[in-house]
PyMOL Python script that loads the backbone (N, CA, C, O; Angstrom):
from pymol import cmd

cmd.read_pdbstr("""\
ATOM      1  N   MET A   1      15.948   9.325  -7.550  1.00  0.00           N
ATOM      2  CA  MET A   1      15.912   8.636  -6.281  1.00  0.00           C
ATOM      3  C   MET A   1      17.116   7.694  -6.194  1.00  0.00           C
ATOM      4  O   MET A   1      17.375   6.917  -7.113  1.00  0.00           O
ATOM      5  N   GLN A   2      17.826   7.771  -5.108  1.00  0.00           N
ATOM      6  CA  GLN A   2      18.938   6.856  -4.836  1.00  0.00           C
ATOM      7  C   GLN A   2      18.346   5.591  -4.217  1.00  0.00           C
ATOM      8  O   GLN A   2      17.532   5.679  -3.298  1.00  0.00           O
ATOM      9  N   ILE A   3      18.738   4.435  -4.702  1.00  0.00           N
ATOM     10  CA  ILE A   3      18.175   3.179  -4.198  1.00  0.00           C
ATOM     11  C   ILE A   3      19.293   2.270  -3.699  1.00  0.00           C
ATOM     12  O   ILE A   3      20.328   2.132  -4.350  1.00  0.00           O
ATOM     13  N   ALA A   4      19.081   1.660  -2.555  1.00  0.00           N
ATOM     14  CA  ALA A   4      20.063   0.728  -1.995  1.00  0.00           C
ATOM     15  C   ALA A   4      20.037  -0.581  -2.784  1.00  0.00           C
ATOM     16  O   ALA A   4      18.976  -1.038  -3.211  1.00  0.00           O
ATOM     17  N   VAL A   5      21.198  -1.168  -2.970  1.00  0.00           N
ATOM     18  CA  VAL A   5      21.309  -2.396  -3.756  1.00  0.00           C
ATOM     19  C   VAL A   5      20.487  -3.527  -3.133  1.00  0.00           C
ATOM     20  O   VAL A   5      19.966  -4.377  -3.855  1.00  0.00           O
ATOM     21  N   TYR A   6      20.365  -3.548  -1.806  1.00  0.00           N
ATOM     22  CA  TYR A   6      19.604  -4.636  -1.186  1.00  0.00           C
ATOM     23  C   TYR A   6      18.145  -4.630  -1.620  1.00  0.00           C
ATOM     24  O   TYR A   6      17.510  -5.685  -1.641  1.00  0.00           O
ATOM     25  N   VAL A   7      17.598  -3.462  -1.968  1.00  0.00           N
ATOM     26  CA  VAL A   7      16.213  -3.380  -2.447  1.00  0.00           C
ATOM     27  C   VAL A   7      16.092  -4.110  -3.786  1.00  0.00           C
ATOM     28  O   VAL A   7      15.109  -4.807  -4.038  1.00  0.00           O
ATOM     29  N   ILE A   8      17.088  -3.942  -4.625  1.00  0.00           N
ATOM     30  CA  ILE A   8      17.112  -4.628  -5.923  1.00  0.00           C
ATOM     31  C   ILE A   8      17.231  -6.133  -5.702  1.00  0.00           C
ATOM     32  O   ILE A   8      16.531  -6.916  -6.344  1.00  0.00           O
ATOM     33  N   TYR A   9      18.116  -6.534  -4.794  1.00  0.00           N
ATOM     34  CA  TYR A   9      18.272  -7.957  -4.465  1.00  0.00           C
ATOM     35  C   TYR A   9      16.947  -8.555  -3.996  1.00  0.00           C
ATOM     36  O   TYR A   9      16.570  -9.649  -4.415  1.00  0.00           O
ATOM     37  N   GLU A  10      16.242  -7.829  -3.120  1.00  0.00           N
ATOM     38  CA  GLU A  10      14.972  -8.335  -2.598  1.00  0.00           C
ATOM     39  C   GLU A  10      13.963  -8.571  -3.718  1.00  0.00           C
ATOM     40  O   GLU A  10      13.291  -9.602  -3.749  1.00  0.00           O
ATOM     41  N   LEU A  11      13.861  -7.617  -4.634  1.00  0.00           N
ATOM     42  CA  LEU A  11      12.939  -7.799  -5.762  1.00  0.00           C
ATOM     43  C   LEU A  11      13.386  -8.953  -6.650  1.00  0.00           C
ATOM     44  O   LEU A  11      12.560  -9.726  -7.135  1.00  0.00           O
ATOM     45  N   LEU A  12      14.670  -9.065  -6.858  1.00  0.00           N
ATOM     46  CA  LEU A  12      15.188 -10.162  -7.679  1.00  0.00           C
ATOM     47  C   LEU A  12      14.876 -11.518  -7.035  1.00  0.00           C
ATOM     48  O   LEU A  12      14.554 -12.476  -7.738  1.00  0.00           O
ATOM     49  N   ILE A  13      14.967 -11.601  -5.730  1.00  0.00           N
ATOM     50  CA  ILE A  13      14.618 -12.837  -5.023  1.00  0.00           C
ATOM     51  C   ILE A  13      13.144 -13.167  -5.238  1.00  0.00           C
ATOM     52  O   ILE A  13      12.792 -14.324  -5.465  1.00  0.00           O
ATOM     53  N   ARG A  14      12.286 -12.156  -5.165  1.00  0.00           N
ATOM     54  CA  ARG A  14      10.854 -12.389  -5.409  1.00  0.00           C
ATOM     55  C   ARG A  14      10.623 -12.901  -6.828  1.00  0.00           C
ATOM     56  O   ARG A  14       9.778 -13.767  -7.054  1.00  0.00           O
ATOM     57  N   LEU A  15      11.376 -12.361  -7.776  1.00  0.00           N
ATOM     58  CA  LEU A  15      11.261 -12.819  -9.164  1.00  0.00           C
ATOM     59  C   LEU A  15      11.784 -14.247  -9.318  1.00  0.00           C
ATOM     60  O   LEU A  15      11.194 -15.050 -10.041  1.00  0.00           O
ATOM     61  N   GLN A  16      12.878 -14.562  -8.649  1.00  0.00           N
ATOM     62  CA  GLN A  16      13.462 -15.907  -8.729  1.00  0.00           C
ATOM     63  C   GLN A  16      12.524 -16.967  -8.166  1.00  0.00           C
ATOM     64  O   GLN A  16      12.544 -18.115  -8.611  1.00  0.00           O
ATOM     65  N   GLU A  17      11.708 -16.592  -7.197  1.00  0.00           N
ATOM     66  CA  GLU A  17      10.737 -17.539  -6.650  1.00  0.00           C
ATOM     67  C   GLU A  17       9.736 -17.966  -7.717  1.00  0.00           C
ATOM     68  O   GLU A  17       9.251 -19.097  -7.697  1.00  0.00           O
ATOM     69  N   LEU A  18       9.427 -17.074  -8.642  1.00  0.00           N
ATOM     70  CA  LEU A  18       8.493 -17.380  -9.730  1.00  0.00           C
ATOM     71  C   LEU A  18       9.200 -18.015 -10.918  1.00  0.00           C
ATOM     72  O   LEU A  18       8.635 -18.855 -11.618  1.00  0.00           O
ATOM     73  N   ASN A  19      10.450 -17.597 -11.134  1.00  0.00           N
ATOM     74  CA  ASN A  19      11.185 -18.074 -12.301  1.00  0.00           C
ATOM     75  C   ASN A  19      12.682 -18.104 -11.972  1.00  0.00           C
ATOM     76  O   ASN A  19      13.361 -17.085 -12.100  1.00  0.00           O
ATOM     77  N   PRO A  20      13.198 -19.254 -11.553  1.00  0.00           N
ATOM     78  CA  PRO A  20      14.624 -19.349 -11.209  1.00  0.00           C
ATOM     79  C   PRO A  20      15.556 -18.976 -12.359  1.00  0.00           C
ATOM     80  O   PRO A  20      16.721 -18.652 -12.130  1.00  0.00           O
ATOM     81  N   ALA A  21      15.057 -19.017 -13.589  1.00  0.00           N
ATOM     82  CA  ALA A  21      15.882 -18.674 -14.753  1.00  0.00           C
ATOM     83  C   ALA A  21      16.253 -17.195 -14.794  1.00  0.00           C
ATOM     84  O   ALA A  21      17.074 -16.789 -15.616  1.00  0.00           O
ATOM     85  N   VAL A  22      15.661 -16.384 -13.917  1.00  0.00           N
ATOM     86  CA  VAL A  22      15.997 -14.956 -13.862  1.00  0.00           C
ATOM     87  C   VAL A  22      17.475 -14.776 -13.529  1.00  0.00           C
ATOM     88  O   VAL A  22      18.089 -13.804 -13.969  1.00  0.00           O
ATOM     89  N   GLY A  23      18.049 -15.687 -12.768  1.00  0.00           N
ATOM     90  CA  GLY A  23      19.478 -15.639 -12.481  1.00  0.00           C
ATOM     91  C   GLY A  23      19.839 -14.768 -11.290  1.00  0.00           C
ATOM     92  O   GLY A  23      18.969 -14.259 -10.584  1.00  0.00           O
ATOM     93  N   GLU A  24      21.125 -14.611 -11.084  1.00  0.00           N
ATOM     94  CA  GLU A  24      21.683 -13.871  -9.950  1.00  0.00           C
ATOM     95  C   GLU A  24      22.059 -12.446 -10.353  1.00  0.00           C
ATOM     96  O   GLU A  24      22.403 -12.185 -11.506  1.00  0.00           O
ATOM     97  N   TYR A  25      21.990 -11.538  -9.396  1.00  0.00           N
ATOM     98  CA  TYR A  25      22.342 -10.130  -9.616  1.00  0.00           C
ATOM     99  C   TYR A  25      23.796  -9.999 -10.069  1.00  0.00           C
ATOM    100  O   TYR A  25      24.699 -10.603  -9.490  1.00  0.00           O
ATOM    101  N   ILE A  26      24.002  -9.198 -11.115  1.00  0.00           N
ATOM    102  CA  ILE A  26      25.351  -8.862 -11.580  1.00  0.00           C
ATOM    103  C   ILE A  26      25.599  -7.362 -11.394  1.00  0.00           C
ATOM    104  O   ILE A  26      26.578  -6.965 -10.763  1.00  0.00           O
ATOM    105  N   SER A  27      24.703  -6.529 -11.950  1.00  0.00           N
ATOM    106  CA  SER A  27      24.872  -5.078 -11.873  1.00  0.00           C
ATOM    107  C   SER A  27      23.548  -4.402 -12.212  1.00  0.00           C
ATOM    108  O   SER A  27      22.569  -5.057 -12.570  1.00  0.00           O
ATOM    109  N   HIS A  28      23.541  -3.080 -12.090  1.00  0.00           N
ATOM    110  CA  HIS A  28      22.363  -2.317 -12.502  1.00  0.00           C
ATOM    111  C   HIS A  28      22.804  -0.930 -12.951  1.00  0.00           C
ATOM    112  O   HIS A  28      23.899  -0.467 -12.633  1.00  0.00           O
ATOM    113  N   LYS A  29      21.910  -0.280 -13.704  1.00  0.00           N
ATOM    114  CA  LYS A  29      22.168   1.109 -14.087  1.00  0.00           C
ATOM    115  C   LYS A  29      20.856   1.877 -14.056  1.00  0.00           C
ATOM    116  O   LYS A  29      19.785   1.321 -14.299  1.00  0.00           O
ATOM    117  N   LYS A  30      20.961   3.151 -13.756  1.00  0.00           N
ATOM    118  CA  LYS A  30      19.807   4.040 -13.683  1.00  0.00           C
ATOM    119  C   LYS A  30      19.293   4.326 -15.081  1.00  0.00           C
ATOM    120  O   LYS A  30      20.071   4.518 -16.016  1.00  0.00           O
ATOM    121  N   THR A  31      17.956   4.354 -15.216  1.00  0.00           N
ATOM    122  CA  THR A  31      17.305   4.751 -16.461  1.00  0.00           C
ATOM    123  C   THR A  31      16.317   5.862 -16.140  1.00  0.00           C
ATOM    124  O   THR A  31      16.167   6.239 -14.978  1.00  0.00           O
ATOM    125  N   ASP A  32      15.650   6.383 -17.142  1.00  0.00           N
ATOM    126  CA  ASP A  32      14.660   7.438 -16.918  1.00  0.00           C
ATOM    127  C   ASP A  32      13.481   6.961 -16.077  1.00  0.00           C
ATOM    128  O   ASP A  32      12.880   7.749 -15.348  1.00  0.00           O
ATOM    129  N   ASP A  33      13.148   5.675 -16.174  1.00  0.00           N
ATOM    130  CA  ASP A  33      11.963   5.139 -15.502  1.00  0.00           C
ATOM    131  C   ASP A  33      12.260   4.358 -14.229  1.00  0.00           C
ATOM    132  O   ASP A  33      11.331   3.988 -13.511  1.00  0.00           O
ATOM    133  N   GLY A  34      13.510   4.101 -13.937  1.00  0.00           N
ATOM    134  CA  GLY A  34      13.874   3.286 -12.780  1.00  0.00           C
ATOM    135  C   GLY A  34      15.282   2.775 -12.943  1.00  0.00           C
ATOM    136  O   GLY A  34      16.228   3.555 -13.046  1.00  0.00           O
ATOM    137  N   ILE A  35      15.423   1.452 -12.967  1.00  0.00           N
ATOM    138  CA  ILE A  35      16.737   0.860 -13.180  1.00  0.00           C
ATOM    139  C   ILE A  35      16.624  -0.332 -14.122  1.00  0.00           C
ATOM    140  O   ILE A  35      15.560  -0.932 -14.278  1.00  0.00           O
ATOM    141  N   LEU A  36      17.735  -0.650 -14.732  1.00  0.00           N
ATOM    142  CA  LEU A  36      17.852  -1.838 -15.566  1.00  0.00           C
ATOM    143  C   LEU A  36      18.837  -2.763 -14.852  1.00  0.00           C
ATOM    144  O   LEU A  36      19.992  -2.404 -14.625  1.00  0.00           O
ATOM    145  N   VAL A  37      18.363  -3.954 -14.505  1.00  0.00           N
ATOM    146  CA  VAL A  37      19.170  -4.914 -13.759  1.00  0.00           C
ATOM    147  C   VAL A  37      19.720  -5.960 -14.712  1.00  0.00           C
ATOM    148  O   VAL A  37      18.980  -6.547 -15.502  1.00  0.00           O
ATOM    149  N   ARG A  38      21.012  -6.186 -14.632  1.00  0.00           N
ATOM    150  CA  ARG A  38      21.650  -7.262 -15.390  1.00  0.00           C
ATOM    151  C   ARG A  38      21.848  -8.420 -14.416  1.00  0.00           C
ATOM    152  O   ARG A  38      22.435  -8.262 -13.346  1.00  0.00           O
ATOM    153  N   SER A  39      21.347  -9.571 -14.810  1.00  0.00           N
ATOM    154  CA  SER A  39      21.529 -10.778 -14.001  1.00  0.00           C
ATOM    155  C   SER A  39      22.478 -11.723 -14.732  1.00  0.00           C
ATOM    156  O   SER A  39      22.974 -11.414 -15.815  1.00  0.00           O
ATOM    157  N   SER A  40      22.715 -12.862 -14.128  1.00  0.00           N
ATOM    158  CA  SER A  40      23.608 -13.843 -14.745  1.00  0.00           C
ATOM    159  C   SER A  40      23.004 -14.465 -16.002  1.00  0.00           C
ATOM    160  O   SER A  40      23.701 -15.146 -16.754  1.00  0.00           O
ATOM    161  N   THR A  41      21.704 -14.233 -16.233  1.00  0.00           N
ATOM    162  CA  THR A  41      21.053 -14.829 -17.405  1.00  0.00           C
ATOM    163  C   THR A  41      20.342 -13.832 -18.314  1.00  0.00           C
ATOM    164  O   THR A  41      19.896 -14.209 -19.397  1.00  0.00           O
ATOM    165  N   GLY A  42      20.226 -12.572 -17.902  1.00  0.00           N
ATOM    166  CA  GLY A  42      19.513 -11.611 -18.742  1.00  0.00           C
ATOM    167  C   GLY A  42      19.386 -10.246 -18.101  1.00  0.00           C
ATOM    168  O   GLY A  42      20.163  -9.884 -17.217  1.00  0.00           O
ATOM    169  N   VAL A  43      18.391  -9.485 -18.557  1.00  0.00           N
ATOM    170  CA  VAL A  43      18.141  -8.141 -18.030  1.00  0.00           C
ATOM    171  C   VAL A  43      16.656  -7.977 -17.725  1.00  0.00           C
ATOM    172  O   VAL A  43      15.796  -8.615 -18.332  1.00  0.00           O
ATOM    173  N   ILE A  44      16.390  -7.100 -16.763  1.00  0.00           N
ATOM    174  CA  ILE A  44      15.011  -6.805 -16.396  1.00  0.00           C
ATOM    175  C   ILE A  44      14.919  -5.358 -15.935  1.00  0.00           C
ATOM    176  O   ILE A  44      15.765  -4.881 -15.179  1.00  0.00           O
ATOM    177  N   ALA A  45      13.886  -4.667 -16.397  1.00  0.00           N
ATOM    178  CA  ALA A  45      13.637  -3.289 -15.985  1.00  0.00           C
ATOM    179  C   ALA A  45      12.809  -3.295 -14.707  1.00  0.00           C
ATOM    180  O   ALA A  45      11.848  -4.054 -14.579  1.00  0.00           O
ATOM    181  N   MET A  46      13.191  -2.445 -13.770  1.00  0.00           N
ATOM    182  CA  MET A  46      12.440  -2.288 -12.527  1.00  0.00           C
ATOM    183  C   MET A  46      12.049  -0.826 -12.386  1.00  0.00           C
ATOM    184  O   MET A  46      12.913   0.031 -12.202  1.00  0.00           O
ATOM    185  N   PRO A  47      10.748  -0.530 -12.472  1.00  0.00           N
ATOM    186  CA  PRO A  47      10.289   0.855 -12.364  1.00  0.00           C
ATOM    187  C   PRO A  47      10.570   1.451 -10.980  1.00  0.00           C
ATOM    188  O   PRO A  47      10.590   0.744  -9.972  1.00  0.00           O
ATOM    189  N   GLU A  48      10.782   2.749 -10.960  1.00  0.00           N
ATOM    190  CA  GLU A  48      11.105   3.452  -9.728  1.00  0.00           C
ATOM    191  C   GLU A  48      10.020   3.292  -8.666  1.00  0.00           C
ATOM    192  O   GLU A  48      10.335   3.144  -7.485  1.00  0.00           O
ATOM    193  N   ASP A  49       8.744   3.320  -9.067  1.00  0.00           N
ATOM    194  CA  ASP A  49       7.670   3.219  -8.073  1.00  0.00           C
ATOM    195  C   ASP A  49       7.683   1.862  -7.362  1.00  0.00           C
ATOM    196  O   ASP A  49       7.396   1.785  -6.167  1.00  0.00           O
ATOM    197  N   ILE A  50       8.012   0.808  -8.086  1.00  0.00           N
ATOM    198  CA  ILE A  50       8.075  -0.524  -7.454  1.00  0.00           C
ATOM    199  C   ILE A  50       9.283  -0.604  -6.517  1.00  0.00           C
ATOM    200  O   ILE A  50       9.189  -1.178  -5.432  1.00  0.00           O
ATOM    201  N   LEU A  51      10.398  -0.040  -6.925  1.00  0.00           N
ATOM    202  CA  LEU A  51      11.578  -0.012  -6.052  1.00  0.00           C
ATOM    203  C   LEU A  51      11.285   0.767  -4.773  1.00  0.00           C
ATOM    204  O   LEU A  51      11.669   0.347  -3.682  1.00  0.00           O
ATOM    205  N   PHE A  52      10.606   1.897  -4.912  1.00  0.00           N
ATOM    206  CA  PHE A  52      10.250   2.726  -3.764  1.00  0.00           C
ATOM    207  C   PHE A  52       9.356   1.942  -2.801  1.00  0.00           C
ATOM    208  O   PHE A  52       9.557   1.979  -1.587  1.00  0.00           O
ATOM    209  N   ARG A  53       8.373   1.235  -3.351  1.00  0.00           N
ATOM    210  CA  ARG A  53       7.474   0.450  -2.500  1.00  0.00           C
ATOM    211  C   ARG A  53       8.193  -0.743  -1.875  1.00  0.00           C
ATOM    212  O   ARG A  53       7.906  -1.099  -0.732  1.00  0.00           O
ATOM    213  N   GLN A  54       9.113  -1.360  -2.596  1.00  0.00           N
ATOM    214  CA  GLN A  54       9.889  -2.467  -2.025  1.00  0.00           C
ATOM    215  C   GLN A  54      10.694  -1.968  -0.831  1.00  0.00           C
ATOM    216  O   GLN A  54      10.849  -2.686   0.157  1.00  0.00           O
ATOM    217  N   PHE A  55      11.202  -0.758  -0.914  1.00  0.00           N
ATOM    218  CA  PHE A  55      11.971  -0.172   0.180  1.00  0.00           C
ATOM    219  C   PHE A  55      11.080   0.180   1.372  1.00  0.00           C
ATOM    220  O   PHE A  55      11.418  -0.120   2.517  1.00  0.00           O
ATOM    221  N   ASN A  56       9.938   0.819   1.094  1.00  0.00           N
ATOM    222  CA  ASN A  56       9.083   1.341   2.163  1.00  0.00           C
ATOM    223  C   ASN A  56       8.066   0.353   2.717  1.00  0.00           C
ATOM    224  O   ASN A  56       7.847   0.310   3.927  1.00  0.00           O
ATOM    225  N   ASP A  57       7.446  -0.437   1.856  1.00  0.00           N
ATOM    226  CA  ASP A  57       6.404  -1.364   2.293  1.00  0.00           C
ATOM    227  C   ASP A  57       6.223  -2.465   1.253  1.00  0.00           C
ATOM    228  O   ASP A  57       5.307  -2.395   0.433  1.00  0.00           O
ATOM    229  N   PRO A  58       7.082  -3.478   1.275  1.00  0.00           N
ATOM    230  CA  PRO A  58       7.052  -4.530   0.254  1.00  0.00           C
ATOM    231  C   PRO A  58       5.692  -5.218   0.101  1.00  0.00           C
ATOM    232  O   PRO A  58       5.365  -5.714  -0.977  1.00  0.00           O
ATOM    233  N   ALA A  59       4.911  -5.247   1.165  1.00  0.00           N
ATOM    234  CA  ALA A  59       3.605  -5.915   1.106  1.00  0.00           C
ATOM    235  C   ALA A  59       2.643  -5.235   0.138  1.00  0.00           C
ATOM    236  O   ALA A  59       1.647  -5.837  -0.265  1.00  0.00           O
ATOM    237  N   THR A  60       2.926  -3.991  -0.239  1.00  0.00           N
ATOM    238  CA  THR A  60       2.037  -3.286  -1.177  1.00  0.00           C
ATOM    239  C   THR A  60       2.263  -3.708  -2.625  1.00  0.00           C
ATOM    240  O   THR A  60       1.500  -3.315  -3.507  1.00  0.00           O
ATOM    241  N   ILE A  61       3.293  -4.498  -2.879  1.00  0.00           N
ATOM    242  CA  ILE A  61       3.556  -4.988  -4.239  1.00  0.00           C
ATOM    243  C   ILE A  61       2.828  -6.316  -4.400  1.00  0.00           C
ATOM    244  O   ILE A  61       3.150  -7.301  -3.736  1.00  0.00           O
ATOM    245  N   SER A  62       1.851  -6.324  -5.285  1.00  0.00           N
ATOM    246  CA  SER A  62       1.035  -7.525  -5.479  1.00  0.00           C
ATOM    247  C   SER A  62       1.779  -8.585  -6.286  1.00  0.00           C
ATOM    248  O   SER A  62       2.750  -8.298  -6.987  1.00  0.00           O
ATOM    249  N   GLN A  63       1.297  -9.803  -6.165  1.00  0.00           N
ATOM    250  CA  GLN A  63       1.836 -10.916  -6.956  1.00  0.00           C
ATOM    251  C   GLN A  63       1.684 -10.607  -8.446  1.00  0.00           C
ATOM    252  O   GLN A  63       2.548 -10.950  -9.253  1.00  0.00           O
ATOM    253  N   HIS A  64       0.580  -9.958  -8.795  1.00  0.00           N
ATOM    254  CA  HIS A  64       0.324  -9.576 -10.188  1.00  0.00           C
ATOM    255  C   HIS A  64       1.423  -8.635 -10.701  1.00  0.00           C
ATOM    256  O   HIS A  64       1.882  -8.778 -11.834  1.00  0.00           O
ATOM    257  N   GLU A  65       1.843  -7.679  -9.871  1.00  0.00           N
ATOM    258  CA  GLU A  65       2.903  -6.749 -10.264  1.00  0.00           C
ATOM    259  C   GLU A  65       4.246  -7.468 -10.413  1.00  0.00           C
ATOM    260  O   GLU A  65       5.016  -7.166 -11.325  1.00  0.00           O
ATOM    261  N   VAL A  66       4.521  -8.403  -9.534  1.00  0.00           N
ATOM    262  CA  VAL A  66       5.765  -9.170  -9.633  1.00  0.00           C
ATOM    263  C   VAL A  66       5.749 -10.002 -10.917  1.00  0.00           C
ATOM    264  O   VAL A  66       6.763 -10.110 -11.607  1.00  0.00           O
ATOM    265  N   LEU A  67       4.594 -10.586 -11.229  1.00  0.00           N
ATOM    266  CA  LEU A  67       4.460 -11.334 -12.484  1.00  0.00           C
ATOM    267  C   LEU A  67       4.674 -10.422 -13.687  1.00  0.00           C
ATOM    268  O   LEU A  67       5.263 -10.835 -14.686  1.00  0.00           O
ATOM    269  N   GLY A  68       4.193  -9.175 -13.591  1.00  0.00           N
ATOM    270  CA  GLY A  68       4.403  -8.208 -14.663  1.00  0.00           C
ATOM    271  C   GLY A  68       5.876  -7.898 -14.870  1.00  0.00           C
ATOM    272  O   GLY A  68       6.337  -7.784 -16.006  1.00  0.00           O
ATOM    273  N   LEU A  69       6.614  -7.761 -13.776  1.00  0.00           N
ATOM    274  CA  LEU A  69       8.063  -7.553 -13.875  1.00  0.00           C
ATOM    275  C   LEU A  69       8.721  -8.762 -14.529  1.00  0.00           C
ATOM    276  O   LEU A  69       9.561  -8.625 -15.418  1.00  0.00           O
ATOM    277  N   GLN A  70       8.329  -9.932 -14.080  1.00  0.00           N
ATOM    278  CA  GLN A  70       8.908 -11.173 -14.596  1.00  0.00           C
ATOM    279  C   GLN A  70       8.643 -11.316 -16.087  1.00  0.00           C
ATOM    280  O   GLN A  70       9.482 -11.835 -16.822  1.00  0.00           O
ATOM    281  N   ALA A  71       7.484 -10.860 -16.533  1.00  0.00           N
ATOM    282  CA  ALA A  71       7.147 -10.943 -17.962  1.00  0.00           C
ATOM    283  C   ALA A  71       8.074 -10.069 -18.801  1.00  0.00           C
ATOM    284  O   ALA A  71       8.264 -10.325 -19.991  1.00  0.00           O
ATOM    285  N   GLY A  72       8.654  -9.032 -18.179  1.00  0.00           N
ATOM    286  CA  GLY A  72       9.565  -8.148 -18.893  1.00  0.00           C
ATOM    287  C   GLY A  72      11.008  -8.632 -18.925  1.00  0.00           C
ATOM    288  O   GLY A  72      11.867  -7.980 -19.518  1.00  0.00           O
ATOM    289  N   PHE A  73      11.280  -9.767 -18.294  1.00  0.00           N
ATOM    290  CA  PHE A  73      12.636 -10.312 -18.270  1.00  0.00           C
ATOM    291  C   PHE A  73      13.062 -10.710 -19.680  1.00  0.00           C
ATOM    292  O   PHE A  73      12.325 -11.389 -20.396  1.00  0.00           O
ATOM    293  N   LYS A  74      14.256 -10.280 -20.065  1.00  0.00           N
ATOM    294  CA  LYS A  74      14.798 -10.612 -21.387  1.00  0.00           C
ATOM    295  C   LYS A  74      16.050 -11.465 -21.203  1.00  0.00           C
ATOM    296  O   LYS A  74      17.057 -11.016 -20.655  1.00  0.00           O
ATOM    297  N   LEU A  75      15.961 -12.684 -21.668  1.00  0.00           N
ATOM    298  CA  LEU A  75      17.072 -13.622 -21.587  1.00  0.00           C
ATOM    299  C   LEU A  75      18.202 -13.158 -22.503  1.00  0.00           C
ATOM    300  O   LEU A  75      17.968 -12.813 -23.661  1.00  0.00           O
ATOM    301  N   SER A  76      19.419 -13.153 -21.981  1.00  0.00           N
ATOM    302  CA  SER A  76      20.584 -12.785 -22.793  1.00  0.00           C
ATOM    303  C   SER A  76      20.999 -13.956 -23.660  1.00  0.00           C
ATOM    304  O   SER A  76      20.934 -15.113 -23.245  1.00  0.00           O
ATOM    305  N   VAL A  77      21.423 -13.640 -24.860  1.00  0.00           N
ATOM    306  CA  VAL A  77      21.940 -14.665 -25.756  1.00  0.00           C
ATOM    307  C   VAL A  77      23.459 -14.622 -25.655  1.00  0.00           C
ATOM    308  O   VAL A  77      24.075 -13.589 -25.918  1.00  0.00           O
ATOM    309  N   ALA A  78      24.051 -15.727 -25.280  1.00  0.00           N
ATOM    310  CA  ALA A  78      25.506 -15.773 -25.072  1.00  0.00           C
ATOM    311  C   ALA A  78      26.282 -15.785 -26.354  1.00  0.00           C
ATOM    312  O   ALA A  78      27.512 -15.823 -26.330  1.00  0.00           O
TER     313      ALA A  78
END
""", "prot")
cmd.dss("prot")
cmd.show_as("cartoon", "prot")
cmd.util.cbc("prot")
cmd.orient("prot")
């Protein structure tokens, strides 16, 4: 699935609302399960199904799911 960068930005904004330490978007790359987003402070995996729902109907993504994404955030060591 091809995904527009703005969809990634939107999810990142939702994550930043819960944890500002997630940082700003730098880049992303496709993985088998979705994408891996590199931010100014770390990396976070975003599954394809969540990206698809963010594109089509963001309201279907629960706060619990956003918290689950946030829990997977890995802080980069400089």
